[in-house]
C-alpha positions as CSV (number, residue, x, y, z in Angstrom):
1,X,136.8,71.4,37.4
2,X,140.3,70.0,37.2
3,X,143.1,71.7,39.1
4,X,145.0,72.4,35.8
5,X,141.9,74.1,34.3
6,X,141.5,76.4,37.4
7,X,145.2,77.4,37.1
8,X,144.6,78.4,33.4
9,X,141.6,80.5,34.4
10,X,143.6,82.3,37.1
11,X,146.5,82.9,34.7
12,X,144.1,84.4,32.0
13,X,142.6,86.7,34.7
14,X,146.0,88.0,35.7
15,X,146.9,88.7,32.1
16,X,143.7,90.6,31.5
17,X,144.2,92.7,34.6
18,X,147.8,93.5,33.6
19,X,146.5,94.7,30.2
20,X,143.6,96.7,31.6
21,X,145.8,99.0,33.8
22,X,147.7,100.7,30.9
23,X,144.4,100.8,28.9
24,X,142.7,102.8,31.7
25,X,145.7,105.1,32.2
26,X,145.8,105.8,28.5
27,X,142.1,106.6,28.4
28,X,142.5,109.1,31.3
29,X,145.6,110.7,29.8
30,X,143.9,110.9,26.4
31,X,147.3,111.2,24.7
32,X,147.7,114.7,26.1
33,X,151.1,115.9,27.5
34,X,150.9,118.8,29.9
35,X,154.2,120.7,30.0
36,X,153.1,123.6,32.3
37,X,150.6,123.7,35.1
38,X,151.5,126.5,37.5
39,X,150.1,129.1,39.8
40,X,151.8,132.5,40.5
41,X,151.1,135.4,42.7
42,X,150.2,138.6,40.9
43,X,149.7,140.7,44.1
44,X,147.5,142.6,44.7
45,X,145.4,141.5,41.8
46,X,145.3,137.7,42.5
47,X,146.6,134.4,41.3
48,X,147.6,133.7,37.7
49,X,147.1,130.1,36.6
50,X,149.1,129.1,33.5
51,X,148.9,125.9,31.4
52,X,150.5,124.5,28.3
53,X,149.7,121.1,26.7
54,X,150.1,119.1,23.5
55,X,148.1,116.3,22.0
56,X,147.9,114.2,18.8
57,X,144.3,115.3,18.6
58,X,142.7,118.7,18.9
59,X,142.6,120.2,22.4
60,X,139.5,122.5,22.7
61,X,138.8,122.9,26.5
62,X,141.0,123.7,29.4
63,X,139.9,124.4,33.0
64,X,141.6,125.0,36.3
65,X,139.8,123.7,39.5
66,X,140.7,125.3,42.9
67,X,139.5,125.6,46.5
68,X,140.8,127.1,49.7
69,X,142.9,124.5,51.4
70,X,142.1,123.4,55.0
71,X,138.4,123.5,54.1
72,X,136.0,120.9,53.0
73,X,134.1,123.0,50.5
74,X,133.6,122.0,46.9
75,X,136.0,123.2,44.2
76,X,135.3,126.0,41.9
77,X,136.7,126.3,38.4
78,X,137.6,128.8,35.7
79,X,137.8,128.1,32.0
80,X,141.1,129.1,30.3
81,X,140.6,130.5,26.8
82,X,142.8,128.7,24.2
83,X,142.9,128.5,20.5
84,X,141.8,124.9,19.7
85,X,144.7,122.9,18.3
86,X,147.3,120.2,18.9
87,X,149.4,122.6,21.0
88,X,147.7,125.1,23.4
89,X,148.8,127.6,26.0
90,X,146.8,130.0,28.2
91,X,146.3,131.6,31.5
92,X,143.6,133.0,33.8
93,X,143.5,135.3,36.8
94,X,141.7,134.4,40.0
95,X,140.9,137.9,41.4
96,X,142.0,138.6,45.0
97,X,141.1,142.3,45.4
98,X,137.9,144.3,45.4
99,X,134.5,143.5,46.7
100,X,133.6,139.8,47.2
101,X,136.7,138.7,45.3
102,X,139.1,139.7,48.1
103,X,141.3,137.1,49.9
104,X,144.4,138.0,51.9
105,X,148.0,137.1,51.4
106,X,148.7,133.9,53.2
107,X,145.7,132.1,51.7
108,X,146.5,128.5,50.8
109,X,144.7,127.0,47.8
110,X,144.8,123.6,46.1
111,X,144.4,123.4,42.4
112,X,144.6,121.1,39.3
113,X,144.0,121.5,35.6
114,X,141.8,119.5,33.2
115,X,142.6,119.4,29.5
116,X,139.9,118.0,27.1
117,X,140.2,117.1,23.5
118,X,137.5,116.9,20.9
119,X,137.2,113.1,21.4
120,X,136.0,113.8,24.9
121,X,139.1,112.4,26.6
122,X,140.4,114.3,29.6
123,X,143.8,114.7,31.3
124,X,143.9,115.8,34.9
125,X,147.0,117.1,36.5
126,X,148.0,116.3,40.1
127,X,146.5,118.3,43.0
128,X,149.0,121.0,44.0
129,X,149.1,123.4,47.0
130,X,149.9,127.1,46.6
131,X,150.2,129.9,49.2
132,X,149.3,133.3,47.8
133,X,151.8,135.9,49.1
134,X,152.7,139.5,48.5
135,X,155.3,139.1,45.7
136,X,157.0,142.4,46.6
137,X,159.0,140.6,49.2
138,X,161.0,137.4,49.7
139,X,159.3,135.5,52.4
140,X,160.8,133.4,55.2
141,X,158.9,131.2,57.7
142,X,158.9,130.1,61.3
143,X,156.6,127.1,62.2
144,X,155.5,125.7,65.5
145,X,153.1,122.8,65.1
146,X,150.0,124.2,63.3
147,X,151.1,127.8,63.3
148,X,153.3,129.3,60.6
149,X,154.6,132.9,60.6
150,X,155.6,134.5,57.3
151,X,158.1,137.4,57.5
152,X,160.6,139.1,55.2
153,X,164.2,140.3,55.9
154,X,166.4,138.2,58.1
155,X,167.0,141.0,60.6
156,X,163.3,140.8,61.8
157,X,163.4,137.1,62.7
158,X,163.3,137.9,66.4
159,X,160.2,139.9,65.9
160,X,158.6,136.9,64.0
161,X,159.5,134.7,67.0
162,X,157.7,137.1,69.4
163,X,154.6,136.9,67.1
164,X,154.8,133.1,66.9
165,X,155.1,132.8,70.7
166,X,152.1,135.1,71.3
167,X,150.0,132.9,69.0
168,X,151.3,129.7,70.6
169,X,150.5,131.0,74.1
170,X,147.1,132.2,73.1
171,X,146.2,128.9,71.5
172,X,147.3,127.0,74.7
173,X,145.1,129.4,76.8
174,X,142.0,129.5,74.7
175,X,141.7,126.0,73.2
176,X,140.3,124.6,76.5
177,X,138.1,127.7,77.1
178,X,136.5,127.2,73.6
179,X,136.5,123.4,73.9
180,X,138.2,122.8,70.5
181,X,141.0,120.7,69.1
182,X,142.4,122.4,66.0
183,X,143.9,120.1,63.4
184,X,144.4,122.4,60.4
185,X,147.2,125.0,59.9
186,X,146.9,128.6,60.7
187,X,149.1,131.3,59.0
188,X,150.3,134.7,60.2
189,X,151.6,137.1,57.6
190,X,153.6,139.9,59.2
191,X,154.6,143.2,57.6
192,X,157.5,145.4,58.8
193,X,155.4,148.6,58.5
194,X,151.9,149.9,57.9
195,X,152.6,151.2,54.4
196,X,153.7,147.8,53.3
197,X,150.6,146.2,54.9
198,X,148.0,148.7,53.7
199,X,148.1,147.3,50.2
200,X,147.2,143.9,51.5
201,X,144.1,145.0,53.4
202,X,140.6,145.0,52.1
203,X,138.6,148.1,51.4
204,X,137.5,149.9,54.5
205,X,134.9,152.7,55.0
206,X,136.2,156.2,54.4
207,X,135.7,157.3,58.0
208,X,137.5,154.3,59.4
209,X,140.3,154.5,56.9
210,X,141.0,158.2,57.8
211,X,140.9,157.8,61.5
212,X,142.0,154.3,62.4
213,X,145.0,152.4,61.3
214,X,145.1,148.6,61.1
215,X,147.5,146.8,63.5
216,X,146.1,143.4,62.5
217,X,143.2,141.7,60.8
218,X,141.9,138.1,61.0
219,X,140.4,136.2,58.1
220,X,138.7,133.1,59.5
221,X,137.6,131.6,56.2
222,X,141.3,131.5,55.0
223,X,142.7,130.8,58.5
224,X,145.1,133.8,58.1
225,X,146.2,136.8,60.2
226,X,147.7,139.9,58.8
227,X,149.9,141.7,61.4
228,X,151.8,144.9,61.6
229,X,154.9,143.3,63.1
230,X,156.6,146.5,64.3
231,X,153.7,148.1,66.1
232,X,154.5,148.5,69.8
233,X,151.4,146.5,70.7
234,X,152.2,143.5,68.4
235,X,151.9,140.9,71.2
236,X,148.4,142.0,72.1
237,X,147.4,142.5,68.5
238,X,148.5,139.0,67.5
239,X,146.9,137.4,70.6
240,X,143.5,139.2,70.0
241,X,143.4,138.4,66.3
242,X,144.4,134.8,66.8
243,X,141.5,134.3,69.1
244,X,139.2,135.2,66.2
245,X,140.5,132.2,64.3
246,X,139.9,129.9,67.2
247,X,136.4,131.3,67.7
248,X,135.7,130.5,64.0
249,X,136.9,127.0,64.7
250,X,134.5,126.7,67.6
251,X,131.6,128.0,65.6
252,X,132.3,125.6,62.7
253,X,130.1,126.4,59.8
254,X,127.9,128.8,61.8
255,X,130.3,131.7,62.3
256,X,127.6,134.1,60.9
257,X,125.6,133.4,64.1
258,X,128.4,134.6,66.4
259,X,127.7,138.3,67.1
260,X,130.5,140.8,67.1
261,X,130.1,141.5,70.8
262,X,130.8,137.9,71.7
263,X,133.6,137.4,69.1
264,X,135.4,140.6,70.1
265,X,134.7,140.1,73.8
266,X,136.3,136.6,73.7
267,X,139.2,138.0,71.7
268,X,140.0,140.4,74.5
269,X,139.3,137.8,77.2
270,X,142.0,135.6,75.6
271,X,144.4,138.5,74.9
272,X,147.7,137.8,76.7
273,X,148.7,141.5,76.6
274,X,145.6,143.6,77.3
275,X,145.5,147.4,77.5
276,X,143.1,149.8,79.1
277,X,142.0,151.4,75.9
278,X,138.7,149.5,75.6
279,X,138.0,150.2,79.3
280,X,138.4,154.0,78.6
281,X,136.2,153.7,75.5
282,X,133.5,152.0,77.6
283,X,133.7,154.7,80.2
284,X,133.4,157.3,77.5
285,X,130.4,155.5,76.0
286,X,128.6,155.4,79.3
287,X,129.3,159.1,80.0
288,X,128.1,160.2,76.5
289,X,125.2,157.8,76.6
290,X,126.3,155.9,73.5
291,X,126.0,152.3,74.8
292,X,123.9,150.4,72.3
293,X,121.6,147.5,73.2
294,X,123.5,144.2,73.1
295,X,121.3,142.9,70.3
296,X,122.3,145.8,68.1
297,X,126.0,144.6,68.2
298,X,125.7,141.8,65.7
299,X,128.4,143.7,63.8
300,X,130.1,146.9,64.8
301,X,129.1,149.9,62.8
302,X,129.1,153.7,63.0
303,X,131.8,156.3,63.6
304,X,135.2,155.2,64.9
305,X,134.3,156.2,68.4
306,X,131.1,154.2,68.3
307,X,133.1,151.1,67.1
308,X,135.7,151.4,69.9
309,X,132.9,151.8,72.5
310,X,131.3,148.6,71.1
311,X,134.6,146.8,71.6
312,X,134.7,147.9,75.3
313,X,131.1,146.9,75.7
314,X,131.7,143.4,74.3
315,X,134.8,142.9,76.4
316,X,132.9,143.8,79.5
317,X,129.9,141.6,78.8
318,X,132.0,138.5,78.1
319,X,134.1,139.1,81.2
320,X,130.9,139.4,83.2
321,X,129.5,136.2,81.7
322,X,132.6,134.2,82.5
323,X,133.0,135.7,86.0
324,X,129.4,134.8,86.9
325,X,128.9,131.5,85.2
326,X,132.4,130.2,84.5
327,X,134.5,129.3,81.5
328,X,132.9,125.8,81.2
329,X,129.8,127.4,79.8
330,X,131.6,128.8,76.7
331,X,132.0,125.4,74.9
332,X,128.3,124.7,75.8
333,X,127.4,128.1,74.2
334,X,129.2,127.3,71.0
335,X,127.7,123.9,70.8
336,X,124.2,125.5,71.1
337,X,125.2,128.1,68.4
338,X,126.2,125.3,66.0
339,X,122.9,123.5,66.7
340,X,120.5,126.5,66.6
341,X,122.4,129.0,64.4
342,X,120.8,131.7,66.5
343,X,122.5,133.6,69.4
344,X,119.3,134.2,71.4
345,X,118.3,130.6,71.3
346,X,121.8,129.5,72.2
347,X,122.0,131.9,75.1
348,X,118.6,130.8,76.4
349,X,119.7,127.1,76.4
350,X,123.0,127.8,78.2
351,X,122.3,130.8,80.5
352,X,118.5,131.1,80.6
353,X,118.8,134.6,79.1
354,X,118.5,135.9,75.6
355,X,120.5,139.0,74.5
356,X,118.0,141.3,76.1
357,X,118.2,139.4,79.3
358,X,122.0,139.3,79.2
359,X,122.1,143.0,78.5
360,X,119.9,143.7,81.5
361,X,122.0,141.5,83.8
362,X,125.1,143.3,82.7
363,X,123.7,146.8,83.1
364,X,122.4,146.0,86.6
365,X,125.9,144.6,87.5
366,X,127.4,147.8,86.2
367,X,125.1,150.0,88.3
368,X,123.1,151.1,85.3
369,X,119.4,151.1,84.6
370,X,118.1,148.4,82.2
371,X,116.6,149.2,78.8
372,X,112.9,148.5,78.0
373,X,112.0,145.5,76.0
374,X,113.3,145.2,72.4
375,X,109.9,145.8,71.0
376,X,109.2,148.9,73.0
377,X,112.7,150.2,72.3
378,X,112.4,149.6,68.6
379,X,109.1,151.5,68.6
380,X,110.7,154.5,70.4
381,X,113.6,154.5,68.0
382,X,111.3,154.5,64.9
383,X,109.3,157.3,66.4
384,X,112.4,159.3,67.1
385,X,113.9,158.8,63.7
386,X,110.6,159.6,61.9
387,X,110.4,162.8,64.0
388,X,114.0,163.7,63.2
389,X,113.4,163.0,59.5
390,X,110.4,165.3,59.3
391,X,111.3,168.1,61.7
392,X,115.1,168.2,61.4
393,X,117.7,168.5,64.1
394,X,115.4,170.0,66.7
395,X,113.0,167.1,66.5
396,X,115.7,164.7,67.7
397,X,116.1,166.9,70.8
398,X,112.4,167.0,71.5
399,X,112.0,163.3,71.1
400,X,114.6,162.5,73.8
401,X,112.8,161.6,77.1
402,X,113.7,163.5,80.3
403,X,116.2,165.9,78.6
404,X,118.8,167.5,80.7
405,X,121.5,170.0,80.1
406,X,124.5,167.7,80.2
407,X,127.2,167.9,77.7
408,X,126.7,164.3,76.9
409,X,123.1,164.7,75.7
410,X,124.0,167.9,73.8
411,X,126.7,166.0,71.9
412,X,124.2,163.3,70.9
413,X,121.3,165.5,69.9
414,X,123.4,167.8,67.8
415,X,124.2,164.7,65.7
416,X,120.7,163.4,65.6
417,X,120.2,163.6,61.8
418,X,123.6,162.1,60.9
419,X,123.6,158.5,59.9
420,X,126.8,156.6,60.7
421,X,128.6,154.9,57.8
422,X,128.9,151.1,58.4
423,X,132.3,149.5,58.3
424,X,132.7,146.3,56.3
425,X,132.3,143.2,58.4
426,X,135.7,141.9,57.6
427,X,137.5,145.1,58.6
428,X,136.3,146.3,62.0
429,X,138.6,148.5,64.1
430,X,139.7,146.8,67.2
431,X,142.7,148.1,69.1
432,X,144.3,151.0,70.8
433,X,143.5,154.7,70.2
434,X,141.9,156.7,67.4
435,X,144.5,158.5,65.3
436,X,143.0,161.6,63.5
437,X,145.0,161.5,60.4
438,X,144.2,160.9,56.7
439,X,147.6,159.5,56.0
440,X,148.6,157.4,59.0
441,X,152.3,157.4,59.8
442,X,154.1,154.2,60.6
443,X,153.9,153.4,64.2
444,X,150.7,155.2,64.9
445,X,148.6,153.3,67.4
446,X,145.1,152.5,66.3
447,X,143.7,149.2,65.3
448,X,141.5,147.1,63.0
449,X,140.4,143.6,63.1
450,X,137.8,141.3,61.8
451,X,134.2,140.8,62.8
452,X,132.0,137.8,62.1
453,X,129.8,137.8,59.1
454,X,126.3,138.7,59.7
455,X,123.7,141.5,59.6
456,X,124.5,145.1,60.4
457,X,122.4,147.2,62.7
458,X,122.9,150.8,61.9
459,X,121.4,153.4,64.2
460,X,121.5,157.1,64.4
461,X,123.1,159.0,67.3
462,X,119.7,160.7,68.0
463,X,118.3,157.2,68.6
464,X,121.2,156.4,70.8
465,X,120.4,159.4,72.9
466,X,116.8,158.2,73.1
467,X,117.7,154.6,74.1
468,X,120.4,155.8,76.5
469,X,118.1,158.0,78.5
470,X,118.1,155.9,81.7
471,X,121.9,155.4,81.5
472,X,122.7,159.0,82.2
473,X,121.0,158.8,85.5
474,X,123.1,155.9,86.8
475,X,126.4,156.2,85.0
476,X,128.1,159.2,86.5
477,X,127.7,158.1,90.2
478,X,129.0,154.7,89.2
479,X,132.0,156.2,87.5
480,X,132.8,158.3,90.4
481,X,132.6,155.3,92.7
482,X,134.9,153.3,90.5
483,X,137.5,156.0,90.3
484,X,137.6,156.4,94.0
485,X,138.4,152.7,94.3
486,X,141.1,152.9,91.5
487,X,139.5,150.2,89.4
488,X,138.8,149.9,85.7
489,X,135.2,150.4,84.5
490,X,134.6,147.2,82.7
491,X,132.3,145.3,84.9
492,X,132.7,142.9,87.8
493,X,134.8,140.3,85.9
494,X,137.4,142.6,84.5
């Protein structure tokens, strides 16, 4: 082949390539012009997507595709109803409130539209990011690396800086403990008072809503915190809730396998501004014999007092684990959780103990008597609840082994036939004291935070009295001894 012929071939190839590019672009555009492709907050209902387009042909199908940003999941889509024609306009609402549709202010999504004509040609708009925010306020931001704080009103900027610093310090402390290296943004939406924030919170059980007020709540799927910025304990609340986001990062796609006792225990371990409230709740739980077995604390359910006791329990167990085996075991534990997706299997691999074994070790360290095996305990609880169901309140009293006349047992057995109402997994109470008010006032100190997804183990107070029988024998001398020494009753590591 001559040199001149080769040059002609190359020139023809270049000409064909130049022609092909606009042909492909034209086919993708399909002759459609999109004049509007927007997302807008319609808080608290959700996000409104709007689109307007024109075409020489008939447009008959419009869709919006979206997914939560910072995640690798597949996009979902919603069809937008339009009247077929050469010019169309329409909108659709992505619900953000109620049931499984809920997602919090601060959620970032990415979205794009697809516009189809009857010839089958499609136009795709560019991928766009949108942060869903409470549109009652004009939001300002402070950012430090991966952390962004959203706040409103310039005069609260200093408060926003306190929140940002609490999150930054917590990240510095807990990233090495959890063995993670976050790369995706985390967002904190802070409200100036509880009444403003209450509209942004998900539904919570009636008992919890009346007696506990949310200081903060973590949403690991969206990588968002909601914070009551003017609560006096805002530093501790921010720190506690921020650990939940880091725990979710450590768990990867297996967050459902992380039980609440471990999640909340780590949140308090990493809290840079701890209080004694959980310690007091644990002491109260031991005295009233309301300490549940560890394997019943996959999520925290029951009356507000039971939930606060569970937080104290989880805090104490995690502190004990770290004091005895060291921080370096925590990344190993999360690696085992990711592999096995089962907390008992993971604990056995790393500590040589399942939840029953860890519960036993902790109780012995606390000066308490261990519980029987899970199988024996479950059998006793079934017998107690069946007896209580057929014979009424008195049956619960008779089923309790080795009854005494203590006030603690009386309190439990009087409630034997009452079944606690579970709180939703995403809205578990967490911090500070119980506030007995149906309409919480701004500044009241009670708390709420997230718990990991997973099963709920509801159990009656009569059954609690049954399973706690041995605890009453060892708890009171232990408490007296601790008080003489001036310490806090949360276990050896606290």
